[in-house]
C-alpha positions in Angstrom: 39.5 15.9 28.2 35.9 14.9 27.5 33.1 17.2 28.5 30.3 15.3 30.3 26.7 16.0 31.1 25.9 16.5 34.8 23.7 13.5 34.5 26.1 11.1 32.8 29.3 10.4 34.6 32.3 8.2 34.1 32.5 5.3 36.4 34.7 5.5 39.5 37.3 2.8 40.2 35.1 1.3 42.9 32.1 1.2 40.5 34.3 -0.4 37.8 35.5 -3.0 40.3 31.9 -3.8 41.3 30.8 -4.2 37.7 33.7 -6.5 37.1 32.8 -8.6 40.1 29.3 -8.8 38.5 30.8 -10.4 35.4 31.2 -7.2 33.3 34.1 -6.2 31.1 35.0 -3.1 29.1 37.8 -2.6 26.6 38.1 1.0 28.0 36.0 1.8 31.0 36.7 5.6 30.5 34.4 5.5 27.4 31.5 4.1 29.4 29.2 6.7 31.0 26.1 6.1 33.1 23.3 8.2 34.6 24.3 9.3 38.1 21.2 7.8 39.7 21.6 4.3 38.3 21.6 1.1 40.3 24.7 -0.8 39.2 23.3 -4.1 40.5 21.2 -4.0 37.3 24.2 -4.5 35.1 25.6 -8.0 35.0 27.6 -10.4 32.8 27.9 -7.8 30.0 30.8 -6.6 27.8 31.2 -3.0 26.6 33.3 -1.7 23.7 33.8 1.8 22.4 31.6 4.7 23.6 28.6 3.5 25.5 26.2 5.8 27.3 23.6 4.3 29.7 20.5 6.1 31.0 19.0 5.9 34.4 18.9 2.3 35.6 16.3 2.0 38.4 13.8 -0.7 39.1 10.4 0.1 37.5 7.1 -1.4 38.9 5.6 -3.8 36.4 8.5 -4.1 34.0 12.0 -5.6 33.9 14.9 -3.3 34.0 18.7 -3.8 33.5 21.4 -5.0 31.2 22.3 -8.7 31.4 24.3 -11.2 29.4 24.9 -8.7 26.5 27.7 -7.4 24.3 27.3 -3.6 23.6 29.4 -1.4 21.4 29.1 2.4 20.6 25.5 2.7 21.7 23.5 5.4 23.4 20.9 3.8 25.7 17.9 5.6 27.3 16.4 5.3 30.7 15.2 2.1 32.3 16.0 -0.3 29.5 15.8 -4.1 29.6 18.6 -5.6 27.5 19.1 -9.3 28.1 20.8 -12.2 26.3 22.3 -10.4 23.3 24.5 -13.3 22.1 26.1 -11.5 19.2 26.4 -7.7 19.6 24.3 -4.6 20.1 26.3 -2.0 18.1 25.9 1.5 16.8 22.3 1.9 17.9 20.5 4.8 19.6 18.1 3.3 22.1 15.1 5.1 23.6 13.6 5.0 27.1 12.0 1.8 28.5 13.0 -0.3 25.6 13.0 -4.1 25.8 15.7 -6.0 23.8 16.1 -9.6 24.6 17.2 -13.0 23.3 18.7 -11.6 20.1 21.7 -12.3 18.0 23.2 -9.2 16.2 21.6 -5.8 16.2 24.1 -3.4 14.4 24.2 -0.2 12.4 26.6 1.7 10.3 27.2 5.4 11.1 24.6 7.7 9.5 22.8 4.7 7.9 20.0 5.9 5.7 17.7 3.0 6.8 16.2 2.7 3.3 15.3 6.4 3.0 15.2 7.1 -0.7 15.9 3.5 -1.8 14.4 3.0 -5.3 11.8 0.3 -5.9 11.7 -1.0 -9.4 7.9 -1.4 -9.9 6.0 -2.4 -13.0 8.7 -3.2 -15.7 11.3 -4.5 -13.2 14.2 -2.8 -15.1 14.3 0.2 -12.9 13.0 2.7 -15.4 10.0 3.6 -13.2 11.6 3.7 -9.7 9.6 4.8 -6.7 11.7 6.0 -3.7 10.9 4.8 -0.2 10.2 7.3 2.5 7.9 7.3 5.5 5.1 9.5 4.1 4.9 7.6 0.8 1.2 7.3 -0.3 -0.6 5.3 -3.0 -1.1 8.6 -4.9 2.5 9.6 -4.9 3.7 6.1 -5.8 1.3 5.9 -8.7 2.5 9.3 -9.9 6.2 8.2 -9.9 5.4 4.9 -11.7 2.9 6.2 -14.3 4.8 9.4 -15.2 8.5 8.5 -14.9 9.8 11.5 -16.7 7.9 13.9 -14.5 9.1 11.9 -11.5 12.8 12.0 -12.5 13.0 15.6 -13.6 10.6 17.3 -11.3 9.1 15.2 -8.4 12.3 13.5 -7.2 14.4 16.7 -6.8 11.6 18.3 -4.9 11.2 15.2 -2.7 14.9 15.0 -1.9 14.6 18.5 -0.3 12.4 16.9 2.4 14.8 14.1 3.3 16.0 15.9 6.5 12.6 15.6 8.0 13.1 11.8 8.4 16.6 11.6 9.9 19.4 9.1 9.5 20.9 6.5 11.7 19.5 3.3 13.2 17.4 3.6 16.4 15.1 1.7 18.6 12.4 4.2 19.9 10.9 4.6 23.3 8.9 1.6 24.7 9.8 -0.5 21.6 10.2 -4.3 22.0 12.7 -6.3 20.1 12.7 -10.0 21.0 13.9 -13.3 19.7 15.5 -11.9 16.5 18.5 -13.3 14.8 20.0 -10.4 12.9 19.0 -6.7 12.5 21.2 -4.3 10.6 20.6 -0.6 9.8 17.0 -0.6 10.9 15.0 2.3 12.4 12.4 0.8 14.8 9.9 3.4 15.9 8.5 4.0 19.4 6.1 1.3 20.8 6.7 -1.0 17.9 7.1 -4.7 18.5 9.5 -6.9 16.5 9.3 -10.5 17.6 11.1 -13.4 16.0 12.4 -11.9 12.8 15.3 -13.9 11.3 16.9 -11.1 9.2 16.1 -7.4 8.8 18.5 -5.1 7.0 18.2 -1.5 5.8 14.7 -0.5 6.7 12.3 1.4 8.9 9.3 0.4 10.9 7.2 3.5 11.4 4.4 3.9 14.0 1.8 6.7 13.7 -0.6 5.3 16.2 1.0 6.3 19.5 1.0 3.8 22.3 -1.2 1.2 20.4 0.8 0.7 17.2 -0.5 -1.3 14.2 3.1 -1.6 12.9 4.5 -5.0 13.7 7.1 -7.5 12.5 6.6 -11.1 13.5 8.2 -14.6 13.4 10.5 -15.7 10.6 10.4 -12.4 8.6 13.3 -11.9 6.3 13.4 -8.4 4.8 16.0 -6.1 3.2 15.5 -2.5 1.8 12.1 -2.1 3.2 9.8 0.4 4.8 6.8 -0.7 7.0 4.5 2.2 7.9 1.6 1.2 10.2 1.6 -2.2 8.5 2.1 -5.8 9.7 4.5 -8.4 8.4 4.4 -11.8 10.0 4.8 -15.6 9.6 7.8 -16.1 7.5 7.4 -13.4 4.9 10.3 -12.7 2.6 10.6 -9.1 1.4 13.2 -7.3 -0.8 12.8 -3.6 -1.8 9.2 -3.2 -0.5 6.9 -0.7 1.1 4.2 -1.9 3.4 1.6 0.8 4.1 -1.1 1.6 6.6 -3.4 -1.3 7.5 -1.6 -3.7 5.2 -1.1 -7.3 6.4 1.4 -9.7 4.8 1.6 -13.1 6.3 1.8 -16.9 5.9 5.1 -17.1 3.9 4.1 -14.4 1.4 7.2 -13.2 -0.6 7.6 -10.0 -2.6 10.3 -8.0 -4.3 10.2 -4.5 -5.7 6.6 -4.1 -4.7 4.5 -1.5 -2.9 1.5 -2.3 -0.7 -1.1 0.3 0.4 -4.2 0.8 2.6 -5.7 -2.4 3.9 -4.1 -4.8 1.3 -3.9 -8.4 2.5 -1.5 -10.8 1.0 -0.8 -14.4 2.1 1.0 -17.5 0.8 1.7 -16.3 -2.7 4.2 -14.1 -4.5 4.4 -10.5 -5.8 7.1 -9.1 -8.1 7.3 -5.4 -9.2 3.7 -4.5 -8.4 1.8 -1.5 -7.0 -0.8 -3.0 -4.8 -3.2 -0.1 -4.3 -5.9 0.0 -1.6 -7.5 -3.3 -0.8 -5.4 -5.6 -3.0 -6.0 -9.1 -1.8 -4.3 -12.4 -2.7 -4.5 -15.4 -0.3 -3.4 -18.5 -2.2 0.0 -20.3 -2.4 -0.2 -20.7 -6.2 -0.9 -17.1 -7.0 1.6 -14.7 -8.6 1.0 -11.0 -9.1 3.7 -9.5 -11.3 4.5 -6.4 -13.2 1.2 -4.6 -12.8 -0.8 -2.0 -10.9 -3.8 -3.2 -8.8 -6.4 -1.8 -6.4 -9.5 -3.2 -4.8 -8.4 -6.5 -6.5 -9.1 -10.0 -5.4 -6.9 -12.8 -6.8 -8.3 -16.3 -7.2 -6.2 -19.4 -6.6 -3.6 -20.0 -9.3 -3.8 -16.4 -10.7 -0.7 -15.9 -12.8 0.9 -13.4 -15.1 3.8 -13.1 -17.5 6.0 -10.0 -18.1 9.0 -11.5 -19.9 9.0 -12.3 -23.6 12.6 -13.6 -23.5 13.8 -10.7 -25.8 14.5 -7.5 -23.9 13.9 -8.7 -20.4 10.9 -8.2 -18.1 10.0 -4.9 -19.6 6.3 -5.6 -20.1 3.7 -4.5 -17.5 0.0 -3.8 -17.3 -2.8 -2.4 -15.3 -5.7 -4.1 -13.6 -8.0 -1.1 -12.9 -9.7 -1.0 -9.6 -12.0 -3.8 -8.5 -10.9 -6.6 -10.8 -11.5 -10.2 -9.6 -9.7 -13.2 -11.1 -11.2 -16.7 -11.2 -9.1 -19.7 -10.2 -6.4 -20.4 -12.8 -6.7 -17.0 -14.5 -3.7 -16.0 -16.5 -2.7 -12.7 -18.1 0.1 -12.0 -20.5 1.3 -8.4 -20.2 1.2 -5.8 -21.8 -2.5 -5.0 -21.4 -5.2 -3.3 -19.4 -8.1 -4.9 -17.6 -11.2 -2.6 -17.1 -12.4 -1.6 -13.7 -14.6 -4.1 -11.7 -14.2 -6.9 -14.3 -14.1 -10.6 -13.7 -11.1 -12.3 -15.4 -11.5 -16.0 -16.3 -9.2 -18.3 -18.3 -6.0 -17.4 -20.1 -5.5 -14.1 -21.9 -2.5 -14.1 -24.3 -3.3 -11.4 -26.8 -2.4 -8.4 -24.7 -6.0 -7.2 -24.3 -7.1 -3.7 -23.4 -10.6 -3.8 -22.0 -10.3 -0.5 -20.0 -13.1 1.1 -22.1 -15.5 -1.6 -21.0 -15.7 -1.6 -17.1 -17.8 -4.1 -15.2 -17.3 -6.9 -17.8 -17.0 -10.6 -17.7 -13.7 -11.5 -19.5 -13.3 -15.0 -20.9 -10.1 -16.4 -22.4 -11.0 -18.6 -25.4 -8.9 -21.6 -26.5 -6.6 -19.4 -28.6 -5.9 -17.1 -25.7 -8.0 -14.2 -27.1 -10.3 -12.2 -24.8 -14.1 -12.4 -25.1 -15.8 -9.4 -23.4 -19.3 -9.5 -22.0 -19.7 -5.8 -21.1 -21.5 -4.6 -17.9 -22.5 -8.0 -16.4 -20.7 -7.3 -13.2 -23.0 -4.4 -12.5 -25.8 -6.9 -11.9 -23.6 -8.9 -9.5 -24.7 -8.9 -5.8 -21.0 -9.5 -5.0 -20.0 -6.1 -6.4 -22.7 -4.4 -4.3 -21.4 -6.4 -1.2 -17.9 -5.2 -1.9 -19.0 -1.6 -2.2 -20.4 -1.9 1.4 -17.6 -4.0 2.9 -14.6 -2.0 1.7 -15.2 1.2 3.9 -16.4 -1.0 6.8 -13.1 -2.9 6.8 -10.8 0.0 6.9 -8.2 -1.1 9.4 -6.6 2.3 9.4 -9.6 3.9 11.1 -9.9 1.0 13.6 -6.3 1.7 14.6 -7.0 5.5 14.8 -4.3 6.2 12.3 -3.8 9.6 10.5 -4.9 8.5 7.0 -2.1 8.7 4.4 -3.8 7.3 1.4 -6.8 9.0 -0.1 -9.6 6.6 -1.1 -12.8 7.1 -3.0 -15.0 4.0 -2.4 -17.9 4.6 -4.8 -18.2 2.0 -7.6 -20.1 4.4 -9.9 -17.7 7.3 -10.1 -16.7 9.9 -12.7 -14.0 7.5 -13.9 -16.3 4.5 -14.5 -19.1 6.7 -15.7 -17.0 8.5 -18.3 -15.8 5.1 -19.6 -19.4 3.8 -19.9 -20.4 7.0 -21.7 -17.5 6.5 -24.2 -18.4 2.8 -24.6 -22.0 3.3 -25.5 -21.4 4.5 -29.2 -18.9 1.7 -29.6 -21.4 -0.9 -28.4 -24.1 0.5 -30.6 -21.8 -0.1 -33.6 -21.1 -3.7 -32.5 -24.8 -4.4 -31.7 -25.7 -3.3 -35.2 -23.2 -5.8 -36.8 -25.8 -8.6 -36.9 -27.9 -10.9 -34.8 -26.1 -14.2 -35.8 -25.7 -16.5 -32.8 -22.1 -17.0 -31.8 -20.8 -14.2 -34.0 -18.1 -12.0 -32.5 -16.9 -8.6 -33.6 -13.3 -7.7 -32.9 -12.6 -4.3 -31.4 -9.3 -3.2 -30.1 -8.0 -6.7 -29.9 -10.9 -8.1 -28.0 -14.0 -10.0 -29.1 -17.6 -8.9 -28.4 -20.8 -10.5 -29.6 -23.6 -8.2 -30.9 -26.0 -9.7 -28.4 -23.5 -9.0 -25.5 -23.1 -5.4 -26.8 -26.9 -4.8 -26.8 -27.1 -6.1 -23.3 -24.2 -3.9 -22.3 -25.9 -0.8 -23.7 -29.0 -1.5 -21.6 -27.1 -2.1 -18.3 -24.6 0.8 -18.8 -27.5 3.1 -19.5 -29.3 2.1 -16.3 -26.1 2.6 -14.3 -25.4 6.0 -15.8 -28.9 7.2 -15.0 -28.7 5.9 -11.4 -25.4 7.7 -11.0 -26.6 11.0 -12.4 -29.7 10.9 -10.2 -27.6 10.2 -7.1 -25.2 13.1 -7.7 -28.0 15.6 -8.4 -30.0 14.4 -5.4 -26.9 14.9 -3.2 -26.3 18.4 -4.7 -29.8 19.5 -3.6 -28.6 19.1 0.0 -25.4 21.1 -0.7 -26.1 24.5 -2.2 -22.4 25.4 -1.8 -21.6 23.1 -4.7 -23.5 25.3 -7.1 -20.7 27.7 -7.4 -17.0 27.0 -7.4 -13.9 28.7 -8.6 -12.2 25.4 -9.4 -11.8 24.3 -13.0 -14.5 21.8 -14.1 -12.8 18.6 -15.2 -13.1 17.3 -18.7 -11.5 13.9 -17.8 -10.9 12.0 -14.7 -8.1 9.6 -13.5 -8.0 7.0 -10.8 -4.7 7.8 -9.1 -4.1 4.9 -6.7 -7.6 4.9 -5.2 -8.3 8.6 -5.4 -10.4 10.0 -8.3 -8.7 13.2 -9.6 -9.2 15.6 -12.5 -6.8 14.8 -15.3 -5.6 18.4 -15.3 -4.1 17.9 -11.9 -1.1 16.2 -13.5 -0.2 19.4 -15.3 -0.6 21.4 -12.1 1.8 19.0 -10.4 4.4 19.5 -13.1 4.4 23.2 -12.2 4.6 22.8 -8.4 7.6 24.5 -6.8 7.9 22.3 -3.7 6.9 18.8 -2.7 4.5 20.2 -0.1 2.8 22.0 -2.9 2.5 18.6 -4.7 0.8 17.0 -1.7 -1.4 20.0 -1.2 -2.7 19.8 -4.8 -3.6 16.2 -4.2 -5.3 16.9 -0.9 -7.1 19.9 -2.3 -8.5 17.7 -5.1 -9.7 15.2 -2.4 -11.3 17.9 -0.3 -13.2 19.4 -3.2 -14.1 16.2 -5.0 -17.8 16.4 -4.3 -18.3 19.8 -5.8 -16.0 19.0 -8.7 -18.0 15.8 -9.4 -21.3 17.7 -9.3 -20.0 20.4 -11.7 -18.8 17.7 -14.1 -22.2 15.9 -13.9 -23.9 19.2 -14.9 -21.5 19.6 -17.8 -22.3 16.2 -19.3 -26.1 16.4 -18.9 -27.5 16.3 -22.4 -31.2 16.6 -23.2 -31.3 12.9 -23.8 -30.0 12.2 -20.3 -32.3 14.8 -18.8 -35.2 12.9 -20.4 -33.9 9.6 -18.9 -33.8 11.3 -15.4 -37.4 12.2 -15.7 -38.1 8.5 -15.8 -35.4 7.3 -13.4 -37.6 4.6 -11.9 -37.8 2.9 -15.3 -34.0 2.5 -15.1 -33.4 1.9 -11.5 -36.1 -0.7 -10.9 -34.8 -3.4 -13.4 -31.2 -2.6 -12.3 -31.9 -3.4 -8.7 -34.2 -6.3 -9.5 -31.4 -7.9 -11.4 -29.0 -7.5 -8.4 -31.7 -9.0 -6.1 -32.3 -11.9 -8.4 -28.5 -12.6 -8.5 -28.5 -12.5 -4.7 -31.4 -14.8 -4.4 -29.9 -17.2 -6.9 -26.7 -17.3 -4.8 -28.6 -17.9 -1.6 -30.6 -20.7 -3.2 -27.4 -22.4 -4.4 -26.1 -22.8 -0.8 -29.2 -24.1 0.8 
């Protein structure tokens, strides 16, 4: 004998007869239970199989309520649902209160389905040697840790992370006040409360997570086809095709964009093109049909039309991958043959086939010559009015804050940061050697597989020096307003890393390797974020040499020409569009 709740009762013979007169059928009416206060007139032309529990069915002002023209099997349904025109079947789903499900084909689930929890995404080299597991709290920082340090991830991070799996639950569900409408097939998908899914053609093994309460940013729209996915406060619309993907907070994928084994974080916008095995860190943007991002790590990136890459040499498979450090822009038709690294805030033009590493020369113009070699003009982007515009627009276009989301991804927006400044400091002696090579016009010096002219090196020294002085002055000025930065028990960094949009001390990686729980890992990252200003100040003090102190005494001599060059570039751009 089955024990029943006082609220949910088996149907009486007269109630069964009434439902049958209203066009309903059950393979076994004894397995169908319904809330005792329900209005049975709100159940019509529907078929029930297996154990079905239905919550309170009463008319609600301002919304439709009832179950009509649907086939339902082994479901638990909350109060005041509107389920209508389910032509295939609604099977194995836990459904919350005041949910709307209408005009759909099949919505099904396997018992205890993981809904993509822990599903590995084969980023970067596509072979699966750097897998990043999907879970609802995945951040740009954690994803980058897994991909960059696969041995640490496999032997340390992943076992700790698996201990947290119980926090996220199993089994497909449709949360309170969610709307699922005009969808063809949905299988093993967790749809969070208040989320709208409208017009998707195929969704399988995934989760759509909402952290914004009653006004969710999370959304799946028309024509979307996705398998093994997790969408956390992101939007996927207009015919996107996804396989093994994470779509993070404030991310928008639209207009037929397709991606596999890729991760998208914090305000990235992707339309029309294609992504394969990428980590799209904060503000990765690609908007053109002919653009392919493949086998690389990006952030604050803007892809021009026809941007393309190769990661397959037809020998050992697609094992090659690369990094475009933050802020890279590509011109129309730009091409990159991985492996390689592109320095931060650089402009990539032409075809680059010699696997260049320009990471030591941030803010550069990079030209591909007819032989596919890379010509570097260091520092020129620092004089671009476009870069200064980006610096302002990125924080102002944070969709996560507009949606009042709890921020998962940590982002440092400053262009001149410890990472870029340490690179410029290292580049100065290299550029001095190249500049001393000779004044011959058109002559190039090869360094680390790239070509730099002595004239370009001399100009780079000048601009880098100006930028470094401006940076040092800014940090010291800020410190004068924060006496608490003067003393800290934290270890002063010797080196910095850009970890998925957050600037961290390099020693943090060693601390993470010693963490005893995954919460400790996340706390180490958060602690570095909270204490970044004082750590940055202490680092600045540690690199101040007498020569830089002398420069700071004449800061105007460096800042004036720097800002005048940016203004001249802005005026030139304005004149060109008049």
